[in-house]
Structure formats: C-alpha cells, structure tokens
N, CA, C and O atoms as a GROMACS GRO file, in nm:
protein
  440
    1MET      N    1   1.851   8.647   0.182
    1MET     CA    2   1.973   8.584   0.141
    1MET      C    3   1.964   8.436   0.176
    1MET      O    4   1.931   8.400   0.289
    2ALA      N    5   1.993   8.350   0.081
    2ALA     CA    6   1.992   8.207   0.106
    2ALA      C    7   2.114   8.167   0.187
    2ALA      O    8   2.219   8.230   0.177
    3CYS      N    9   2.099   8.064   0.264
    3CYS     CA   10   2.206   8.018   0.351
    3CYS      C   11   2.278   7.903   0.282
    3CYS      O   12   2.274   7.789   0.330
    4GLY      N   13   2.343   7.931   0.170
    4GLY     CA   14   2.414   7.828   0.095
    4GLY      C   15   2.559   7.820   0.137
    4GLY      O   16   2.601   7.893   0.227
    5PRO      N   17   2.636   7.732   0.073
    5PRO     CA   18   2.775   7.712   0.112
    5PRO      C   19   2.860   7.838   0.101
    5PRO      O   20   2.952   7.856   0.181
    6ALA      N   21   2.831   7.925   0.004
    6ALA     CA   22   2.911   8.046  -0.010
    6ALA      C   23   2.884   8.146   0.101
    6ALA      O   24   2.971   8.227   0.134
    7VAL      N   25   2.766   8.141   0.160
    7VAL     CA   26   2.729   8.238   0.263
    7VAL      C   27   2.752   8.183   0.403
    7VAL      O   28   2.812   8.250   0.487
    8CYS      N   29   2.707   8.063   0.429
    8CYS     CA   30   2.713   8.004   0.563
    8CYS      C   31   2.821   7.897   0.570
    8CYS      O   32   2.793   7.781   0.602
    9SER      N   33   2.943   7.934   0.539
    9SER     CA   34   3.054   7.840   0.540
    9SER      C   35   3.073   7.780   0.678
    9SER      O   36   3.076   7.852   0.778
   10THR      N   37   3.085   7.648   0.684
   10THR     CA   38   3.105   7.583   0.813
   10THR      C   39   3.238   7.621   0.874
   10THR      O   40   3.253   7.618   0.996
   11SER      N   41   3.336   7.657   0.791
   11SER     CA   42   3.465   7.698   0.847
   11SER      C   43   3.452   7.827   0.926
   11SER      O   44   3.530   7.852   1.018
   12VAL      N   45   3.353   7.908   0.893
   12VAL     CA   46   3.328   8.032   0.967
   12VAL      C   47   3.233   8.007   1.083
   12VAL      O   48   3.255   8.056   1.194
   13LEU      N   49   3.128   7.931   1.059
   13LEU     CA   50   3.024   7.913   1.160
   13LEU      C   51   3.063   7.819   1.273
   13LEU      O   52   3.021   7.840   1.387
   14THR      N   53   3.141   7.716   1.245
   14THR     CA   54   3.174   7.618   1.349
   14THR      C   55   3.247   7.681   1.467
   14THR      O   56   3.205   7.660   1.581
   15PRO      N   57   3.356   7.757   1.446
   15PRO     CA   58   3.422   7.819   1.562
   15PRO      C   59   3.330   7.917   1.635
   15PRO      O   60   3.334   7.926   1.757
   16LEU      N   61   3.248   7.990   1.560
   16LEU     CA   62   3.154   8.084   1.621
   16LEU      C   63   3.053   8.009   1.707
   16LEU      O   64   3.023   8.051   1.819
   17ARG      N   65   3.001   7.900   1.655
   17ARG     CA   66   2.904   7.820   1.729
   17ARG      C   67   2.966   7.765   1.857
   17ARG      O   68   2.901   7.762   1.962
   18HIS      N   69   3.092   7.721   1.850
   18HIS     CA   70   3.157   7.666   1.969
   18HIS      C   71   3.181   7.772   2.076
   18HIS      O   72   3.181   7.742   2.196
   19ARG      N   73   3.203   7.897   2.034
   19ARG     CA   74   3.219   8.005   2.132
   19ARG      C   75   3.086   8.044   2.194
   19ARG      O   76   3.079   8.077   2.312
   20LEU      N   77   2.979   8.039   2.114
   20LEU     CA   78   2.847   8.076   2.166
   20LEU      C   79   2.784   7.964   2.246
   20LEU      O   80   2.714   7.989   2.344
   21LEU      N   81   2.807   7.841   2.206
   21LEU     CA   82   2.745   7.726   2.270
   21LEU      C   83   2.853   7.627   2.314
   21LEU      O   84   2.856   7.514   2.264
   22PRO      N   85   2.940   7.668   2.406
   22PRO     CA   86   3.054   7.582   2.441
   22PRO      C   87   3.015   7.446   2.496
   22PRO      O   88   3.089   7.350   2.478
   23LEU      N   89   2.903   7.436   2.563
   23LEU     CA   90   2.859   7.308   2.619
   23LEU      C   91   2.737   7.254   2.546
   23LEU      O   92   2.675   7.157   2.591
   24GLY      N   93   2.702   7.316   2.435
   24GLY     CA   94   2.584   7.272   2.362
   24GLY      C   95   2.455   7.324   2.421
   24GLY      O   96   2.347   7.284   2.378
   25ASN      N   97   2.464   7.412   2.519
   25ASN     CA   98   2.345   7.468   2.584
   25ASN      C   99   2.327   7.613   2.543
   25ASN      O  100   2.424   7.688   2.532
   26TYR      N  101   2.203   7.652   2.522
   26TYR     CA  102   2.173   7.790   2.488
   26TYR      C  103   2.193   7.879   2.610
   26TYR      O  104   2.147   7.846   2.719
   27ASN      N  105   2.261   7.990   2.591
   27ASN     CA  106   2.281   8.088   2.697
   27ASN      C  107   2.277   8.226   2.633
   27ASN      O  108   2.365   8.260   2.553
   28SER      N  109   2.177   8.306   2.665
   28SER     CA  110   2.161   8.436   2.601
   28SER      C  111   2.270   8.534   2.639
   28SER      O  112   2.278   8.642   2.579
   29ASN      N  113   2.354   8.502   2.736
   29ASN     CA  114   2.461   8.593   2.776
   29ASN      C  115   2.592   8.566   2.703
   29ASN      O  116   2.688   8.642   2.720
   30ASN      N  117   2.599   8.461   2.623
   30ASN     CA  118   2.721   8.432   2.547
   30ASN      C  119   2.735   8.532   2.433
   30ASN      O  120   2.636   8.570   2.370
   31VAL      N  121   2.858   8.576   2.408
   31VAL     CA  122   2.886   8.672   2.303
   31VAL      C  123   3.003   8.622   2.221
   31VAL      O  124   3.098   8.566   2.276
   32ALA      N  125   2.997   8.640   2.090
   32ALA     CA  126   3.109   8.605   2.002
   32ALA      C  127   3.128   8.719   1.904
   32ALA      O  128   3.032   8.774   1.851
   33ALA      N  129   3.254   8.753   1.881
   33ALA     CA  130   3.286   8.861   1.788
   33ALA      C  131   3.255   8.817   1.645
   33ALA      O  132   3.299   8.710   1.603
   34LEU      N  133   3.181   8.896   1.573
   34LEU     CA  134   3.151   8.865   1.434
   34LEU      C  135   3.250   8.933   1.341
   34LEU      O  136   3.263   8.892   1.225
   35ASP      N  137   3.318   9.034   1.389
   35ASP     CA  138   3.413   9.109   1.307
   35ASP      C  139   3.547   9.110   1.379
   35ASP      O  140   3.574   9.200   1.459
   36VAL      N  141   3.630   9.012   1.353
   36VAL     CA  142   3.759   8.999   1.420
   36VAL      C  143   3.844   9.123   1.394
   36VAL      O  144   3.857   9.167   1.279
   37GLY      N  145   3.900   9.178   1.498
   37GLY     CA  146   3.982   9.298   1.487
   37GLY      C  147   3.915   9.420   1.546
   37GLY      O  148   3.983   9.517   1.582
   38SER      N  149   3.784   9.418   1.556
   38SER     CA  150   3.713   9.532   1.615
   38SER      C  151   3.603   9.482   1.707
   38SER      O  152   3.490   9.531   1.704
   39GLU      N  153   3.637   9.382   1.789
   39GLU     CA  154   3.538   9.320   1.877
   39GLU      C  155   3.481   9.415   1.981
   39GLU      O  156   3.367   9.399   2.024
   40TYR      N  157   3.560   9.514   2.020
   40TYR     CA  158   3.520   9.600   2.132
   40TYR      C  159   3.480   9.740   2.090
   40TYR      O  160   3.464   9.828   2.174
   41GLY      N  161   3.464   9.762   1.963
   41GLY     CA  162   3.423   9.892   1.914
   41GLY      C  163   3.346   9.876   1.784
   41GLY      O  164   3.354   9.771   1.720
   42PHE      N  165   3.274   9.978   1.746
   42PHE     CA  166   3.198   9.972   1.621
   42PHE      C  167   3.269  10.056   1.518
   42PHE      O  168   3.293  10.175   1.538
   43ASP      N  169   3.304   9.994   1.407
   43ASP     CA  170   3.367  10.066   1.298
   43ASP      C  171   3.313  10.014   1.166
   43ASP      O  172   3.218   9.935   1.163
   44THR      N  173   3.372  10.058   1.057
   44THR     CA  174   3.322  10.019   0.925
   44THR      C  175   3.396   9.899   0.867
   44THR      O  176   3.379   9.869   0.749
   45SER      N  177   3.478   9.831   0.945
   45SER     CA  178   3.557   9.720   0.890
   45SER      C  179   3.469   9.605   0.841
   45SER      O  180   3.507   9.534   0.748
   46TYR      N  181   3.352   9.585   0.901
   46TYR     CA  182   3.262   9.480   0.852
   46TYR      C  183   3.229   9.506   0.705
   46TYR      O  184   3.235   9.414   0.623
   47TYR      N  185   3.194   9.630   0.672
   47TYR     CA  186   3.158   9.664   0.535
   47TYR      C  187   3.280   9.657   0.443
   47TYR      O  188   3.268   9.617   0.328
   48ALA      N  189   3.396   9.695   0.494
   48ALA     CA  190   3.519   9.684   0.415
   48ALA      C  191   3.548   9.538   0.384
   48ALA      O  192   3.584   9.504   0.271
   49ASN      N  193   3.533   9.450   0.483
   49ASN     CA  194   3.556   9.307   0.462
   49ASN      C  195   3.456   9.249   0.362
   49ASN      O  196   3.494   9.170   0.275
   50ARG      N  197   3.331   9.288   0.372
   50ARG     CA  198   3.229   9.239   0.278
   50ARG      C  199   3.258   9.288   0.136
   50ARG      O  200   3.236   9.216   0.039
   51THR      N  201   3.309   9.412   0.125
   51THR     CA  202   3.343   9.467  -0.006
   51THR      C  203   3.451   9.382  -0.072
   51THR      O  204   3.441   9.350  -0.190
   52VAL      N  205   3.553   9.347   0.005
   52VAL     CA  206   3.662   9.264  -0.048
   52VAL      C  207   3.607   9.129  -0.093
   52VAL      O  208   3.638   9.083  -0.203
   53ARG      N  209   3.526   9.066  -0.010
   53ARG     CA  210   3.470   8.935  -0.045
   53ARG      C  211   3.381   8.946  -0.170
   53ARG      O  212   3.384   8.857  -0.255
   54ALA      N  213   3.304   9.052  -0.180
   54ALA     CA  214   3.215   9.069  -0.296
   54ALA      C  215   3.297   9.083  -0.424
   54ALA      O  216   3.259   9.029  -0.528
   55ARG      N  217   3.408   9.156  -0.416
   55ARG     CA  218   3.491   9.174  -0.536
   55ARG      C  219   3.565   9.046  -0.572
   55ARG      O  220   3.578   9.015  -0.691
   56VAL      N  221   3.612   8.974  -0.474
   56VAL     CA  222   3.687   8.852  -0.501
   56VAL      C  223   3.597   8.745  -0.561
   56VAL      O  224   3.635   8.679  -0.658
   57ARG      N  225   3.480   8.727  -0.505
   57ARG     CA  226   3.390   8.620  -0.550
   57ARG      C  227   3.316   8.652  -0.679
   57ARG      O  228   3.284   8.562  -0.756
   58ARG      N  229   3.290   8.779  -0.703
   58ARG     CA  230   3.209   8.821  -0.818
   58ARG      C  231   3.078   8.741  -0.823
   58ARG      O  232   3.036   8.693  -0.928
   59HIS      N  233   3.018   8.728  -0.708
   59HIS     CA  234   2.894   8.652  -0.690
   59HIS      C  235   2.779   8.748  -0.714
   59HIS      O  236   2.780   8.859  -0.661
   60ALA      N  237   2.680   8.708  -0.791
   60ALA     CA  238   2.572   8.798  -0.832
   60ALA      C  239   2.503   8.870  -0.716
   60ALA      O  240   2.491   8.992  -0.721
   61PRO      N  241   2.455   8.799  -0.610
   61PRO     CA  242   2.389   8.872  -0.501
   61PRO      C  243   2.484   8.968  -0.430
   61PRO      O  244   2.443   9.078  -0.390
   62LEU      N  245   2.610   8.930  -0.414
   62LEU     CA  246   2.706   9.020  -0.350
   62LEU      C  247   2.734   9.140  -0.439
   62LEU      O  248   2.748   9.252  -0.390
   63ALA      N  249   2.744   9.117  -0.570
   63ALA     CA  250   2.772   9.226  -0.664
   63ALA      C  251   2.660   9.330  -0.661
   63ALA      O  252   2.686   9.449  -0.678
   64LYS      N  253   2.536   9.285  -0.640
   64LYS     CA  254   2.424   9.380  -0.633
   64LYS      C  255   2.437   9.474  -0.514
   64LYS      O  256   2.392   9.588  -0.521
   65THR      N  257   2.498   9.427  -0.405
   65THR     CA  258   2.509   9.509  -0.285
   65THR      C  259   2.640   9.586  -0.277
   65THR      O  260   2.659   9.667  -0.186
   66LEU      N  261   2.732   9.563  -0.372
   66LEU     CA  262   2.863   9.626  -0.366
   66LEU      C  263   2.858   9.779  -0.356
   66LEU      O  264   2.929   9.834  -0.272
   67PRO      N  265   2.778   9.849  -0.436
   67PRO     CA  266   2.773   9.996  -0.422
   67PRO      C  267   2.732  10.040  -0.280
   67PRO      O  268   2.788  10.136  -0.227
   68LYS      N  269   2.636   9.971  -0.221
   68LYS     CA  270   2.592  10.005  -0.084
   68LYS      C  271   2.704   9.976   0.016
   68LYS      O  272   2.726  10.055   0.108
   69LEU      N  273   2.774   9.864  -0.002
   69LEU     CA  274   2.885   9.831   0.089
   69LEU      C  275   2.994   9.936   0.082
   69LEU      O  276   3.049   9.976   0.185
   70ILE      N  277   3.027   9.980  -0.039
   70ILE     CA  278   3.130  10.083  -0.056
   70ILE      C  279   3.087  10.212   0.013
   70ILE      O  280   3.167  10.278   0.078
   71GLN      N  281   2.960  10.247  -0.001
   71GLN     CA  282   2.906  10.367   0.062
   71GLN      C  283   2.916  10.357   0.215
   71GLN      O  284   2.959  10.452   0.280
   72LEU      N  285   2.877  10.243   0.272
   72LEU     CA  286   2.879  10.225   0.417
   72LEU      C  287   3.022  10.215   0.471
   72LEU      O  288   3.050  10.258   0.582
   73LYS      N  289   3.111  10.158   0.391
   73LYS     CA  290   3.251  10.145   0.431
   73LYS      C  291   3.314  10.282   0.456
   73LYS      O  292   3.398  10.296   0.544
   74GLY      N  293   3.273  10.381   0.378
   74GLY     CA  294   3.334  10.512   0.388
   74GLY      C  295   3.260  10.612   0.475
   74GLY      O  296   3.302  10.727   0.483
   75ASN      N  297   3.153  10.572   0.542
   75ASN     CA  298   3.073  10.667   0.618
   75ASN      C  299   3.033  10.605   0.753
   75ASN      O  300   2.939  10.527   0.761
   76GLN      N  301   3.107  10.641   0.857
   76GLN     CA  302   3.084  10.585   0.991
   76GLN      C  303   2.942  10.613   1.042
   76GLN      O  304   2.878  10.523   1.097
   77THR      N  305   2.893  10.734   1.023
   77THR     CA  306   2.760  10.771   1.072
   77THR      C  307   2.652  10.688   1.003
   77THR      O  308   2.563  10.634   1.068
   78GLN      N  309   2.662  10.679   0.872
   78GLN     CA  310   2.562  10.602   0.797
   78GLN      C  311   2.570  10.453   0.828
   78GLN      O  312   2.468  10.386   0.838
   79SER      N  313   2.692  10.401   0.845
   79SER     CA  314   2.705  10.258   0.876
   79SER      C  315   2.648  10.227   1.015
   79SER      O  316   2.586  10.122   1.034
   80THR      N  317   2.669  10.317   1.111
   80THR     CA  318   2.614  10.297   1.245
   80THR      C  319   2.461  10.298   1.240
   80THR      O  320   2.396  10.215   1.303
   81SER      N  321   2.406  10.392   1.166
   81SER     CA  322   2.260  10.402   1.153
   81SER      C  323   2.203  10.279   1.082
   81SER      O  324   2.101  10.225   1.123
   82SER      N  325   2.270  10.236   0.976
   82SER     CA  326   2.225  10.119   0.901
   82SER      C  327   2.228   9.994   0.989
   82SER      O  328   2.138   9.911   0.985
   83PHE      N  329   2.334   9.981   1.069
   83PHE     CA  330   2.347   9.867   1.159
   83PHE      C  331   2.236   9.870   1.264
   83PHE      O  332   2.175   9.766   1.293
   84ALA      N  333   2.209   9.987   1.321
   84ALA     CA  334   2.103  10.000   1.422
   84ALA      C  335   1.968   9.962   1.363
   84ALA      O  336   1.889   9.892   1.427
   85ASN      N  337   1.940  10.008   1.242
   85ASN     CA  338   1.813   9.973   1.176
   85ASN      C  339   1.803   9.822   1.153
   85ASN      O  340   1.696   9.763   1.170
   86ALA      N  341   1.914   9.760   1.114
   86ALA     CA  342   1.914   9.615   1.092
   86ALA      C  343   1.888   9.541   1.222
   86ALA      O  344   1.817   9.440   1.223
   87MET      N  345   1.944   9.590   1.333
   87MET     CA  346   1.923   9.524   1.462
   87MET      C  347   1.777   9.535   1.506
   87MET      O  348   1.723   9.442   1.566
   88VAL      N  349   1.714   9.648   1.476
   88VAL     CA  350   1.571   9.664   1.508
   88VAL      C  351   1.490   9.564   1.427
   88VAL      O  352   1.400   9.499   1.481
   89LYS      N  353   1.522   9.551   1.297
   89LYS     CA  354   1.452   9.453   1.214
   89LYS      C  355   1.471   9.312   1.269
   89LYS      O  356   1.376   9.234   1.276
   90MET      N  357   1.594   9.278   1.307
   90MET     CA  358   1.622   9.145   1.363
   90MET      C  359   1.542   9.125   1.492
   90MET      O  360   1.490   9.016   1.517
   91GLY      N  361   1.534   9.229   1.574
   91GLY     CA  362   1.461   9.219   1.699
   91GLY      C  363   1.312   9.198   1.679
   91GLY      O  364   1.244   9.144   1.766
   92ASN      N  365   1.262   9.241   1.565
   92ASN     CA  366   1.119   9.226   1.536
   92ASN      C  367   1.083   9.091   1.476
   92ASN      O  368   0.965   9.060   1.459
   93LEU      N  369   1.184   9.010   1.443
   93LEU     CA  370   1.156   8.877   1.389
   93LEU      C  371   1.100   8.788   1.499
   93LEU      O  372   1.146   8.792   1.613
   94ARG      N  373   1.003   8.709   1.463
   94ARG     CA  374   0.947   8.614   1.558
   94ARG      C  375   1.035   8.490   1.560
   94ARG      O  376   1.051   8.424   1.457
   95GLY      N  377   1.091   8.459   1.672
   95GLY     CA  378   1.179   8.343   1.683
   95GLY      C  379   1.105   8.219   1.726
   95GLY      O  380   0.994   8.226   1.777
   96GLY      N  381   1.169   8.107   1.705
   96GLY     CA  382   1.114   7.979   1.752
   96GLY      C  383   1.185   7.943   1.881
   96GLY      O  384   1.155   7.999   1.987
   97TYR      N  385   1.279   7.851   1.874
   97TYR     CA  386   1.362   7.814   1.988
   97TYR      C  387   1.443   7.936   2.028
   97TYR      O  388   1.484   8.011   1.940
   98PRO      N  389   1.468   7.960   2.158
   98PRO     CA  390   1.544   8.078   2.199
   98PRO      C  391   1.675   8.092   2.121
   98PRO      O  392   1.756   8.000   2.116
   99GLY      N  393   1.693   8.208   2.061
   99GLY     CA  394   1.813   8.235   1.984
   99GLY      C  395   1.803   8.198   1.838
   99GLY      O  396   1.893   8.232   1.760
  100GLU      N  397   1.697   8.131   1.797
  100GLU     CA  398   1.681   8.090   1.658
  100GLU      C  399   1.618   8.204   1.579
  100GLU      O  400   1.509   8.251   1.613
  101VAL      N  401   1.686   8.248   1.475
  101VAL     CA  402   1.634   8.355   1.390
  101VAL      C  403   1.546   8.296   1.281
  101VAL      O  404   1.440   8.351   1.251
  102CYS      N  405   1.589   8.186   1.223
  102CYS     CA  406   1.509   8.125   1.117
  102CYS      C  407   1.527   7.975   1.117
  102CYS      O  408   1.631   7.922   1.159
  103ASP      N  409   1.426   7.906   1.069
  103ASP     CA  410   1.438   7.762   1.050
  103ASP      C  411   1.457   7.730   0.903
  103ASP      O  412   1.493   7.618   0.867
  104ASN      N  413   1.432   7.829   0.818
  104ASN     CA  414   1.454   7.815   0.674
  104ASN      C  415   1.519   7.945   0.628
  104ASN      O  416   1.455   8.050   0.629
  105CYS      N  417   1.645   7.938   0.588
  105CYS     CA  418   1.720   8.059   0.552
  105CYS      C  419   1.666   8.130   0.429
  105CYS      O  420   1.707   8.242   0.400
  106ARG      N  421   1.573   8.066   0.358
  106ARG     CA  422   1.519   8.128   0.237
  106ARG      C  423   1.398   8.216   0.263
  106ARG      O  424   1.352   8.286   0.173
  107ARG      N  425   1.345   8.212   0.385
  107ARG     CA  426   1.229   8.298   0.412
  107ARG      C  427   1.237   8.357   0.552
  107ARG      O  428   1.292   8.297   0.645
  108VAL      N  429   1.181   8.476   0.564
  108VAL     CA  430   1.182   8.549   0.690
  108VAL      C  431   1.055   8.517   0.766
  108VAL      O  432   0.946   8.514   0.709
  109ARG      N  433   1.069   8.494   0.896
  109ARG     CA  434   0.949   8.475   0.980
  109ARG      C  435   0.881   8.609   1.000
  109ARG      O  436   0.947   8.712   1.015
  110THR      N  437   0.749   8.608   1.000
  110THR     CA  438   0.675   8.733   1.024
  110THR      C  439   0.578   8.714   1.138
  110THR      O  440   0.506   8.807   1.174
   0.00000   0.00000   0.00000
C-alpha cells in the first residue's frame, strides 16, 4: 500500500506521533491506541471502521479489500487470527532506525 495523502493523512498521524514521541525521542515502551474506542481490548471495530471508509471513499485499492474487511468485521476468531499473522509479518521486516518499518512506503524491506 502506498503512503499517499488518502492513506497517511497528517491529521491522523500527527496526534499519534506526538503520543508516541512526546519529546521527539524514540522509546520502545510508548504505546498509542490505533483504534479509538477499543484501546484496551481486541475486537472487530478496526475492520468495521475500514469498511465504512472503503465505502465512503470508493477508492480502488480499498474497494478491492472490501469483501475481506466485511468478512473480518463479522468474525472475531478470524479477525484475531488475521491480526496475529499480520503482526508476525511485521515482526519479520528488517528495520532501519529503531521503530522504523519502512523508508519507502512503496516497497517492503526484506
């Protein structure tokens, strides 16, 4: 997924960045809620929120994932498993600077 204005909105990322890096220093113990409303539990609201955004925007890449989002939104077990698999994939990415997932949002580090 490219990190363009529709995906990486500064209105979303700026407050998140300030919570994670309040003094501009990297700290691996900082945590920020990515899904407001269910910060302390795991539920399917992330997929429900993505479904709404995909329908509202009618954006081609989001539209391609809409059937999968609808499926995950309605199945807690499958969404938990899918999330766990995604976290394993993220953990296997080779990072640069501590906490950096990518330096170019258009390609995955291997």
